[in-house]
N, CA, C and O atoms as a MOPAC input file, in Angstrom:
PM7 MOZYME 1SCF
protein

 N     84.62100 1   261.64900 1    58.10100 1
 C     83.49100 1   261.71700 1    59.00400 1
 C     82.92600 1   263.14700 1    59.01200 1
 O     83.67300 1   264.12300 1    59.09000 1
 N     81.61900 1   263.24500 1    58.93200 1
 C     80.96900 1   264.55200 1    58.96000 1
 C     80.81300 1   265.02500 1    60.39300 1
 O     80.48100 1   264.25100 1    61.29100 1
 N     81.05600 1   266.29600 1    60.58500 1
 C     80.82400 1   266.86700 1    61.90800 1
 C     79.48300 1   267.57500 1    61.89600 1
 O     79.04000 1   268.08900 1    60.87000 1
 N     78.86300 1   267.59200 1    63.02800 1
 C     77.56200 1   268.23800 1    63.13000 1
 C     77.76000 1   269.74300 1    63.25000 1
 O     78.57900 1   270.21900 1    64.03600 1
 N     76.98900 1   270.48300 1    62.44900 1
 C     77.07000 1   271.94200 1    62.47000 1
 C     76.04800 1   272.47300 1    63.46200 1
 O     74.87300 1   272.11000 1    63.40400 1
 N     76.48300 1   273.31400 1    64.35400 1
 C     75.57800 1   273.95200 1    65.30000 1
 C     75.41200 1   275.40800 1    64.88900 1
 O     76.36500 1   276.18400 1    64.95100 1
 N     74.20400 1   275.78100 1    64.47000 1
 C     73.98200 1   277.16800 1    64.04500 1
 C     74.21500 1   278.15100 1    65.19100 1
 O     73.87300 1   277.87700 1    66.34200 1
 N     74.79000 1   279.27500 1    64.86100 1
 C     75.03200 1   280.31900 1    65.85200 1
 C     73.78900 1   281.19600 1    65.98900 1
 O     72.85400 1   281.10300 1    65.19400 1
 N     73.79900 1   282.02900 1    66.99200 1
 C     72.68900 1   282.97200 1    67.17700 1
 C     72.58600 1   283.89600 1    65.96800 1
 O     71.48900 1   284.20900 1    65.50500 1
 N     73.74100 1   284.33100 1    65.46000 1
 C     73.75100 1   285.19900 1    64.27700 1
 C     73.07900 1   284.49800 1    63.09400 1
 O     72.32300 1   285.12100 1    62.34800 1
 N     73.35400 1   283.20900 1    62.92500 1
 C     72.74900 1   282.44300 1    61.83300 1
 C     71.22700 1   282.41300 1    61.97900 1
 O     70.50400 1   282.61800 1    61.00400 1
 N     70.73900 1   282.15600 1    63.20500 1
 C     69.29200 1   282.10800 1    63.44000 1
 C     68.64100 1   283.47000 1    63.20300 1
 O     67.55700 1   283.55100 1    62.62400 1
 N     69.29900 1   284.53200 1    63.65000 1
 C     68.75300 1   285.87700 1    63.43100 1
 C     68.70200 1   286.20800 1    61.94600 1
 O     67.74000 1   286.82100 1    61.48200 1
 N     69.72500 1   285.80900 1    61.19500 1
 C     69.74200 1   286.03200 1    59.75400 1
 C     68.60600 1   285.26100 1    59.08900 1
 O     67.93000 1   285.78600 1    58.20400 1
 N     68.39600 1   284.02100 1    59.51400 1
 C     67.30200 1   283.21600 1    58.96700 1
 C     65.95200 1   283.87100 1    59.27300 1
 O     65.08900 1   283.96600 1    58.40100 1
 N     65.77800 1   284.32000 1    60.51300 1
 C     64.53000 1   284.98400 1    60.91000 1
 C     64.29800 1   286.23500 1    60.06000 1
 O     63.17800 1   286.48100 1    59.61200 1
 N     65.35300 1   287.02600 1    59.83600 1
 C     65.24100 1   288.24300 1    59.03000 1
 C     64.84100 1   287.90100 1    57.60000 1
 O     63.97900 1   288.56500 1    57.02500 1
 N     65.46900 1   286.85400 1    57.01000 1
 C     65.14500 1   286.46600 1    55.63200 1
 C     63.69400 1   286.00700 1    55.51400 1
 O     63.02600 1   286.33000 1    54.53200 1
 N     63.20500 1   285.27000 1    56.48400 1
 C     61.80900 1   284.81700 1    56.45800 1
 C     60.87100 1   286.01600 1    56.54700 1
 O     59.89600 1   286.10000 1    55.80000 1
 N     61.16600 1   286.94500 1    57.46100 1
 C     60.32500 1   288.13700 1    57.60100 1
 C     60.33500 1   288.97200 1    56.32900 1
 O     59.29000 1   289.47400 1    55.91400 1
 N     61.50300 1   289.13000 1    55.70300 1
 C     61.58700 1   289.90500 1    54.46300 1
 C     60.81700 1   289.21900 1    53.34200 1
 O     60.14600 1   289.89000 1    52.55800 1
 N     60.90300 1   287.89800 1    53.25400 1
 C     60.14300 1   287.17400 1    52.24000 1
 C     58.65200 1   287.37100 1    52.44700 1
 O     57.91500 1   287.57300 1    51.48200 1
 N     58.19600 1   287.31500 1    53.70100 1
 C     56.77700 1   287.52600 1    53.98700 1
 C     56.35200 1   288.94500 1    53.63300 1
 O     55.27900 1   289.15400 1    53.06600 1
 N     57.18800 1   289.91300 1    53.96700 1
 C     56.88300 1   291.31000 1    53.66100 1
 C     56.83200 1   291.52700 1    52.14600 1
 O     55.93700 1   292.20400 1    51.64000 1
 N     57.79100 1   290.95400 1    51.43500 1
 C     57.84200 1   291.06100 1    49.97300 1
 C     56.59000 1   290.42800 1    49.37200 1
 O     55.95600 1   291.01600 1    48.49500 1
 N     56.23300 1   289.23600 1    49.83700 1
 C     55.04200 1   288.54900 1    49.33600 1
 C     53.79500 1   289.39900 1    49.59300 1
 O     52.99300 1   289.61400 1    48.68400 1
 N     53.63200 1   289.87700 1    50.81000 1
 C     52.44000 1   290.65700 1    51.16900 1
 C     52.30900 1   291.91000 1    50.30600 1
 O     51.21500 1   292.23200 1    49.84000 1
 N     53.41500 1   292.61500 1    50.09300 1
 C     53.38300 1   293.84300 1    49.29000 1
 C     52.93600 1   293.55000 1    47.86600 1
 O     52.01900 1   294.19500 1    47.35700 1
 N     53.58000 1   292.57900 1    47.22000 1
 C     53.28300 1   292.32500 1    45.81400 1
 C     51.97200 1   291.57500 1    45.61800 1
 O     51.36300 1   291.66500 1    44.55200 1
 N     51.53500 1   290.84500 1    46.61900 1
 C     50.21400 1   290.21200 1    46.54700 1
 C     49.13100 1   291.28800 1    46.59600 1
 O     48.17800 1   291.24800 1    45.81700 1
 N     49.27700 1   292.24800 1    47.50900 1
 C     48.29400 1   293.32900 1    47.61800 1
 C     48.24600 1   294.15600 1    46.33700 1
 O     47.16200 1   294.47100 1    45.84500 1
 N     49.40600 1   294.51100 1    45.79400 1
 C     49.43300 1   295.29100 1    44.55200 1
 C     48.82400 1   294.51600 1    43.39400 1
 O     48.04600 1   295.07000 1    42.61800 1
 N     49.16800 1   293.24800 1    43.27000 1
 C     48.63600 1   292.46600 1    42.14700 1
 C     47.13100 1   292.26900 1    42.28000 1
 O     46.42400 1   292.25300 1    41.27200 1
 N     46.62800 1   292.11900 1    43.50000 1
 C     45.17900 1   291.99200 1    43.70300 1
 C     44.47000 1   293.28700 1    43.30500 1
 O     43.41600 1   293.24900 1    42.67100 1
 N     45.04400 1   294.42700 1    43.67400 1
 C     44.41200 1   295.70900 1    43.34600 1
 C     44.46000 1   296.01200 1    41.85700 1
 O     43.50600 1   296.55500 1    41.30000 1
 N     45.56900 1   295.66300 1    41.21000 1
 C     45.68400 1   295.90300 1    39.76500 1
 C     44.80200 1   294.92800 1    39.00200 1
 O     44.16700 1   295.29400 1    38.01300 1
 N     44.76700 1   293.68800 1    39.46400 1
 C     43.94100 1   292.65900 1    38.82700 1
 C     44.78600 1   291.48200 1    38.35800 1
 O     45.58200 1   291.60400 1    37.42700 1
 N     44.60400 1   290.35900 1    39.00700 1
 C     45.39700 1   289.16200 1    38.68800 1
 C     45.20300 1   288.75600 1    37.23500 1
 O     46.17800 1   288.46400 1    36.54200 1
 N     43.96800 1   288.73300 1    36.76500 1
 C     43.70500 1   288.27400 1    35.38900 1
 C     44.34900 1   289.19500 1    34.35800 1
 O     44.90300 1   288.72800 1    33.36300 1
 N     44.27500 1   290.49000 1    34.59400 1
 C     44.89900 1   291.43900 1    33.65700 1
 C     46.41100 1   291.25300 1    33.63200 1
 O     47.03500 1   291.34800 1    32.57500 1
 N     46.99000 1   290.99100 1    34.78000 1
 C     48.43400 1   290.77700 1    34.84900 1
 C     48.82800 1   289.43900 1    34.23100 1
 O     49.85300 1   289.34300 1    33.55500 1
 N     48.02000 1   288.41100 1    34.46100 1
 C     48.30500 1   287.10200 1    33.86000 1
 C     48.32200 1   287.19500 1    32.33900 1
 O     49.07000 1   286.47900 1    31.67400 1
 N     47.50700 1   288.06500 1    31.80500 1
 C     47.40900 1   288.20600 1    30.35000 1
 C     48.68600 1   288.76600 1    29.72600 1
 O     48.91200 1   288.58300 1    28.53000 1
 N     49.52200 1   289.44000 1    30.50800 1
 C     50.73600 1   290.02700 1    29.92500 1
 C     52.02400 1   289.34400 1    30.39400 1
 O     53.11700 1   289.84700 1    30.13400 1
 N     51.90700 1   288.20600 1    31.07900 1
 C     53.10600 1   287.44300 1    31.45400 1
 C     53.82200 1   287.07900 1    30.15500 1
 O     53.18600 1   286.54900 1    29.24400 1
 N     55.11900 1   287.34400 1    30.04300 1
 C     55.80200 1   287.23800 1    28.74900 1
 C     56.17600 1   285.82900 1    28.28400 1
 O     56.66500 1   285.66600 1    27.16700 1
 N     55.95700 1   284.81300 1    29.11400 1
 C     56.31300 1   283.44500 1    28.71600 1
 C     55.17900 1   282.49300 1    29.07700 1
 O     54.23600 1   282.86900 1    29.77400 1
 N     55.28200 1   281.26900 1    28.59900 1
 C     54.22700 1   280.27700 1    28.83000 1
 C     54.26000 1   279.74400 1    30.26100 1
 O     55.25500 1   279.86700 1    30.97400 1
 N     53.13200 1   279.14700 1    30.65300 1
 C     53.05400 1   278.51300 1    31.96800 1
 C     54.10100 1   277.42000 1    32.10300 1
 O     54.69100 1   277.23400 1    33.16700 1
 N     54.32500 1   276.70100 1    31.01100 1
 C     55.28800 1   275.59900 1    31.03400 1
 C     56.69700 1   276.10500 1    31.34800 1
 O     57.43500 1   275.47400 1    32.10500 1
 N     57.05900 1   277.23500 1    30.76700 1
 C     58.39300 1   277.79100 1    31.01100 1
 C     58.51800 1   278.26500 1    32.45900 1
 O     59.56900 1   278.10700 1    33.08200 1
 N     57.44700 1   278.84200 1    32.98700 1
 C     57.44400 1   279.27200 1    34.39200 1
 C     57.60900 1   278.05200 1    35.29700 1
 O     58.45000 1   278.04500 1    36.19600 1
 N     56.79400 1   277.01800 1    35.05100 1
 C     56.86800 1   275.80200 1    35.86600 1
 C     58.25200 1   275.16700 1    35.80300 1
 O     58.80100 1   274.74900 1    36.82200 1
 N     58.81200 1   275.09900 1    34.59400 1
 C     60.13900 1   274.49700 1    34.42600 1
 C     61.18800 1   275.27000 1    35.22100 1
 O     62.04400 1   274.67000 1    35.87100 1
 N     61.12200 1   276.59300 1    35.16900 1
 C     62.08400 1   277.41500 1    35.91400 1
 C     61.94000 1   277.17200 1    37.41400 1
 O     62.93900 1   277.01000 1    38.11500 1
 N     60.70700 1   277.14600 1    37.90600 1
 C     60.47300 1   276.92700 1    39.33500 1
 C     60.91400 1   275.52900 1    39.75800 1
 O     61.50200 1   275.36100 1    40.82600 1
 N     60.63400 1   274.52600 1    38.92800 1
 C     61.03300 1   273.15200 1    39.25100 1
 C     62.54700 1   272.98800 1    39.26400 1
 O     63.07200 1   272.12800 1    39.97100 1
 N     63.25000 1   273.80600 1    38.48700 1
 C     64.71400 1   273.75500 1    38.46000 1
 C     65.34700 1   274.58600 1    39.57100 1
 O     66.56500 1   274.76700 1    39.59200 1
 N     64.53500 1   275.08900 1    40.48800 1
 C     65.05800 1   275.82800 1    41.63000 1
 C     65.22100 1   277.32000 1    41.41100 1
 O     65.79900 1   278.00400 1    42.25600 1
 N     64.72800 1   277.83800 1    40.30200 1
 C     64.84300 1   279.26900 1    40.00700 1
 C     63.64200 1   279.99600 1    40.60300 1
 O     62.71000 1   280.36600 1    39.88900 1
 N     63.67500 1   280.19600 1    41.91400 1
 C     62.52400 1   280.77200 1    42.60000 1
 C     62.25400 1   282.22600 1    42.21800 1
 O     61.13800 1   282.71100 1    42.40300 1
 N     63.25100 1   282.92400 1    41.69000 1
 C     63.07700 1   284.32800 1    41.30600 1
 C     62.86800 1   284.50500 1    39.80600 1
 O     62.78500 1   285.63300 1    39.32200 1
 N     62.78300 1   283.41000 1    39.07300 1
 C     62.53900 1   283.40000 1    37.62200 1
 C     63.59600 1   284.19500 1    36.86000 1
 O     63.29800 1   284.82300 1    35.84400 1
 N     64.82400 1   284.16400 1    37.35400 1
 C     65.91500 1   284.88900 1    36.70300 1
 C     66.43000 1   284.19900 1    35.44800 1
 O     67.18500 1   284.79800 1    34.68200 1
 N     66.03400 1   282.94800 1    35.22700 1
 C     66.45800 1   282.25800 1    34.00300 1
 C     65.66900 1   282.75400 1    32.78800 1
 O     66.02200 1   282.45600 1    31.64700 1
 N     64.61500 1   283.50200 1    33.04200 1
 C     63.83100 1   284.11800 1    31.96700 1
 C     64.39900 1   285.52200 1    31.75900 1
 O     64.56400 1   286.28200 1    32.71400 1
 N     64.69000 1   285.84800 1    30.53100 1
 C     65.37200 1   287.09900 1    30.19700 1
 C     64.68400 1   288.32100 1    30.81000 1
 O     63.46800 1   288.48500 1    30.71400 1
 N     65.48800 1   289.16400 1    31.43700 1
 C     64.96700 1   290.40300 1    32.01700 1
 C     64.36400 1   291.29600 1    30.94200 1
 O     63.42500 1   292.04700 1    31.20700 1
 N     64.89900 1   291.21600 1    29.73700 1
 C     64.35600 1   291.98600 1    28.61400 1
 C     62.86900 1   291.66900 1    28.41500 1
 O     62.07200 1   292.57100 1    28.15600 1
 N     62.49800 1   290.39900 1    28.53400 1
 C     61.08900 1   290.01500 1    28.37200 1
 C     60.22300 1   290.58600 1    29.48700 1
 O     59.12700 1   291.08700 1    29.23700 1
 N     60.72000 1   290.50800 1    30.72100 1
 C     59.96400 1   291.05600 1    31.85100 1
 C     59.81800 1   292.57200 1    31.71900 1
 O     58.73800 1   293.11700 1    31.94400 1
 N     60.91500 1   293.25200 1    31.35100 1
 C     60.87500 1   294.71200 1    31.18700 1
 C     59.85800 1   295.11600 1    30.12900 1
 O     59.07700 1   296.04700 1    30.32700 1
 N     59.87600 1   294.41400 1    29.01400 1
 C     58.95400 1   294.74200 1    27.92200 1
 C     57.50100 1   294.52500 1    28.36000 1
 O     56.63500 1   295.35200 1    28.07400 1
 N     57.24100 1   293.41700 1    29.05100 1
 C     55.88300 1   293.14100 1    29.53200 1
 C     55.43600 1   294.17500 1    30.56000 1
 O     54.25200 1   294.50100 1    30.64500 1
 N     56.38300 1   294.69000 1    31.33900 1
 C     56.06500 1   295.68200 1    32.36700 1
 C     55.93600 1   297.08800 1    31.80400 1
 O     55.59500 1   298.01800 1    32.53400 1
 N     56.20900 1   297.25700 1    30.49600 1
 C     55.97400 1   298.54100 1    29.86100 1
 C     57.19500 1   299.26900 1    29.36400 1
 O     57.07600 1   300.42400 1    28.95300 1
 N     58.36800 1   298.65900 1    29.37700 1
 C     59.56900 1   299.33400 1    28.87800 1
 C     59.69100 1   299.07500 1    27.38300 1
 O     59.99000 1   297.95700 1    26.96400 1
 N     59.46300 1   300.09100 1    26.59300 1
 C     59.38800 1   299.96900 1    25.13800 1
 C     60.55000 1   300.73200 1    24.49700 1
 O     60.82400 1   301.86300 1    24.89800 1
 N     61.24700 1   300.14300 1    23.50500 1
 C     62.31200 1   300.90100 1    22.83700 1
 C     61.73600 1   302.06200 1    22.03300 1
 O     60.65600 1   301.94100 1    21.45600 1
 N     62.44300 1   303.17400 1    21.99100 1
 C     61.98500 1   304.33600 1    21.22200 1
 C     62.02400 1   304.06800 1    19.73000 1
 O     61.19900 1   304.59000 1    18.98000 1
 N     62.97700 1   303.25700 1    19.29600 1
 C     63.06200 1   302.89000 1    17.88200 1
 C     63.77100 1   301.53800 1    17.78000 1
 O     64.35700 1   301.06900 1    18.75600 1
 N     63.72100 1   300.92300 1    16.62300 1
 C     64.23100 1   299.56500 1    16.45800 1
 C     65.71900 1   299.41800 1    16.72300 1
 O     66.15200 1   298.35800 1    17.17400 1
 N     66.50500 1   300.43300 1    16.46000 1
 C     67.95500 1   300.32200 1    16.56900 1
 C     68.51300 1   301.03700 1    17.80300 1
 O     69.68400 1   301.41600 1    17.81300 1
 N     67.70600 1   301.22400 1    18.82600 1
 C     68.12000 1   302.03100 1    19.97200 1
 C     69.12500 1   301.30300 1    20.86000 1
 O     69.26000 1   300.08000 1    20.81700 1
 N     69.81300 1   302.08700 1    21.65400 1
 C     70.69900 1   301.52400 1    22.67100 1
 C     69.86900 1   301.29500 1    23.92500 1
 O     68.69800 1   301.67300 1    23.97400 1
 N     70.46100 1   300.68600 1    24.92500 1
 C     69.70900 1   300.38000 1    26.14300 1
 C     69.25000 1   301.62500 1    26.88700 1
 O     68.32900 1   301.54300 1    27.70000 1
 N     69.85800 1   302.76200 1    26.63700 1
 C     69.46300 1   303.98600 1    27.33500 1
 C     68.30800 1   304.70000 1    26.63800 1
 O     67.78400 1   305.67700 1    27.17100 1
 N     67.90600 1   304.23800 1    25.47000 1
 C     66.85900 1   304.92100 1    24.71400 1
 C     65.52900 1   304.18300 1    24.82000 1
 O     64.97500 1   303.71900 1    23.82300 1
 N     65.03500 1   304.08700 1    26.03500 1
 C     63.75600 1   303.44500 1    26.27800 1
 C     62.83100 1   304.43200 1    26.96900 1
 O     63.28200 1   305.36800 1    27.62900 1
 N     61.55800 1   304.21800 1    26.81400 1
 C     60.59900 1   304.94600 1    27.62700 1
 C     59.64000 1   303.92700 1    28.21000 1
 O     59.50800 1   302.82000 1    27.69000 1
 N     58.98000 1   304.29600 1    29.27400 1
 C     58.04700 1   303.37900 1    29.91800 1
 C     56.65300 1   303.68000 1    29.41000 1
 O     56.16900 1   304.80700 1    29.50800 1
 N     56.01300 1   302.65800 1    28.86500 1
 C     54.65200 1   302.79100 1    28.36300 1
 C     53.68100 1   302.67000 1    29.52700 1
 O     53.85100 1   301.82200 1    30.40300 1
 N     52.68900 1   303.50000 1    29.52900 1
 C     51.67700 1   303.41300 1    30.57700 1
 C     50.41100 1   302.75400 1    30.06600 1
 O     49.38900 1   302.75800 1    30.75200 1
 N     50.46600 1   302.18300 1    28.86100 1
 C     49.31100 1   301.50300 1    28.28300 1
 C     49.36200 1   300.02300 1    28.64100 1
 O     49.83200 1   299.21200 1    27.84300 1
 N     48.89600 1   299.67000 1    29.80100 1
 C     48.92600 1   298.29600 1    30.28100 1
 C     48.05000 1   298.21700 1    31.52400 1
 O     47.45200 1   299.22000 1    31.91300 1
 N     47.96000 1   297.04500 1    32.15900 1
 C     47.21400 1   296.98700 1    33.42000 1
 C     47.80500 1   297.91200 1    34.47700 1
 O     47.16300 1   298.20100 1    35.48600 1
 N     49.02200 1   298.37200 1    34.24300 1
 C     49.67500 1   299.25200 1    35.20200 1
 C     49.20500 1   300.69700 1    35.07800 1
 O     49.76400 1   301.57300 1    35.73800 1
 N     48.18800 1   300.97600 1    34.24700 1
 C     47.70500 1   302.34500 1    34.08900 1
 C     46.72500 1   302.75400 1    35.18000 1
 O     46.38300 1   303.93100 1    35.29500 1
 N     46.27100 1   301.80000 1    35.97700 1
 C     45.29800 1   302.13300 1    37.02000 1
 C     45.92700 1   303.05400 1    38.05900 1
 O     47.15000 1   303.14800 1    38.16300 1
 N     45.07900 1   303.72700 1    38.82000 1
 C     45.56500 1   304.63000 1    39.85400 1
 C     46.44400 1   303.93400 1    40.87600 1
 O     47.34500 1   304.54500 1    41.45000 1
 N     46.17600 1   302.64200 1    41.10400 1
 C     46.97200 1   301.86400 1    42.04800 1
 C     48.42600 1   301.81500 1    41.61200 1
 O     49.33200 1   301.85200 1    42.44500 1
 N     48.65200 1   301.73000 1    40.29400 1
 C     50.00000 1   301.52800 1    39.76300 1
 C     50.75700 1   302.82200 1    39.50700 1
 O     51.94000 1   302.78300 1    39.17200 1
 N     50.10200 1   303.96500 1    39.65700 1
 C     50.81100 1   305.23400 1    39.43000 1
 C     52.00500 1   305.34000 1    40.36700 1
 O     51.89000 1   305.10800 1    41.57000 1
 N     53.13300 1   305.68800 1    39.80900 1
 C     54.32900 1   305.86200 1    40.61200 1
 C     55.15000 1   304.60800 1    40.82800 1
 O     56.19500 1   304.66600 1    41.47700 1
 N     54.70800 1   303.47400 1    40.30200 1
 C     55.50500 1   302.25400 1    40.44100 1
 C     56.69300 1   302.30400 1    39.49000 1
 O     56.55200 1   302.68400 1    38.32800 1
 N     57.84100 1   301.92500 1    39.97900 1
 C     59.02900 1   301.87700 1    39.12600 1
 C     58.95200 1   300.64800 1    38.22600 1
 O     58.13300 1   299.75500 1    38.44600 1
 N     59.80100 1   300.61200 1    37.22800 1
 C     59.86700 1   299.44900 1    36.35000 1
 C     60.23800 1   298.20500 1    37.15200 1
 O     59.70100 1   297.12600 1    36.90300 1
 N     61.14700 1   298.34600 1    38.10900 1
 C     61.55200 1   297.20700 1    38.94300 1
 C     60.36200 1   296.66500 1    39.73200 1
 O     60.19700 1   295.45000 1    39.84800 1
 N     59.53300 1   297.55500 1    40.27500 1
 C     58.35400 1   297.10600 1    41.01900 1
 C     57.35300 1   296.42300 1    40.09900 1
 O     56.72200 1   295.44000 1    40.48700 1
 N     57.20400 1   296.93600 1    38.88700 1
 C     56.29800 1   296.31500 1    37.92500 1
 C     56.76700 1   294.91100 1    37.57900 1
 O     55.96000 1   293.98600 1    37.49300 1
 N     58.07200 1   294.75200 1    37.37900 1
 C     58.62400 1   293.42400 1    37.07900 1
 C     58.39800 1   292.49700 1    38.27000 1
 O     58.04400 1   291.33300 1    38.08400 1
 N     58.59700 1   292.99200 1    39.48500 1
 C     58.34800 1   292.17400 1    40.67700 1
 C     56.89100 1   291.73200 1    40.74900 1
 O     56.60700 1   290.59400 1    41.12100 1
 N     55.97500 1   292.61500 1    40.39800 1
 C     54.55600 1   292.25600 1    40.39700 1
 C     54.29900 1   291.15200 1    39.38200 1
 O     53.61300 1   290.17600 1    39.68800 1
 N     54.84200 1   291.29700 1    38.17600 1
 C     54.65000 1   290.26900 1    37.14900 1
 C     55.25700 1   288.93600 1    37.57100 1
 O     54.64600 1   287.88500 1    37.37700 1
 N     56.45100 1   288.97500 1    38.14500 1
 C     57.08000 1   287.73500 1    38.59900 1
 C     56.28700 1   287.11100 1    39.74300 1
 O     56.18200 1   285.88800 1    39.82900 1
 N     55.73200 1   287.93700 1    40.61500 1
 C     54.90100 1   287.43400 1    41.70900 1
 C     53.68000 1   286.70500 1    41.15200 1
 O     53.35900 1   285.59600 1    41.58000 1
 N     53.01000 1   287.33400 1    40.20200 1
 C     51.82500 1   286.71100 1    39.59400 1
 C     52.21700 1   285.42500 1    38.87500 1
 O     51.50800 1   284.42200 1    38.96200 1
 N     53.33400 1   285.45100 1    38.17200 1
 C     53.79600 1   284.24900 1    37.46500 1
 C     54.09500 1   283.12500 1    38.44900 1
 O     53.80200 1   281.96200 1    38.17400 1
 N     54.66900 1   283.46300 1    39.57800 1
 C     55.06300 1   282.44300 1    40.54400 1
 C     53.88000 1   281.89600 1    41.33800 1
 O     53.83100 1   280.69600 1    41.60600 1
 N     52.93500 1   282.73700 1    41.71600 1
 C     51.87200 1   282.31000 1    42.62600 1
 C     50.48500 1   282.19100 1    41.99800 1
 O     49.60500 1   281.56900 1    42.59300 1
 N     50.26400 1   282.76500 1    40.82100 1
 C     48.91100 1   282.77900 1    40.25100 1
 C     48.83300 1   282.28100 1    38.82100 1
 O     47.74900 1   282.31400 1    38.23700 1
 N     49.91700 1   281.82500 1    38.23300 1
 C     49.91700 1   281.47400 1    36.81100 1
 C     49.74300 1   279.99200 1    36.62500 1
 O     49.71900 1   279.51100 1    35.49300 1

């Protein structure tokens, strides 16, 4: 027999915090992607719409089933040479991320912007 679970106050507060953080995360990356340009960002998404849809339909809301290497490369992380190790990369500024809006964005933030566009605008 199943027993009914009664959420605690701590559980509700944690849920409220997660919802607020999701809204804050969405608002931040939506504003950045709008300023940089949705169409320019859509043009550099590293995989097809079908692959994005399949990942989302399978419950991968953060698109982690798509290789981080692909996201990094699309966001501007380029190997210095063909045989380099993971520490021998530089960040290319030749992309939609070259606008003044994107100055100072880390690679992680750039990947978040691309994933946001892939999830909500692709």
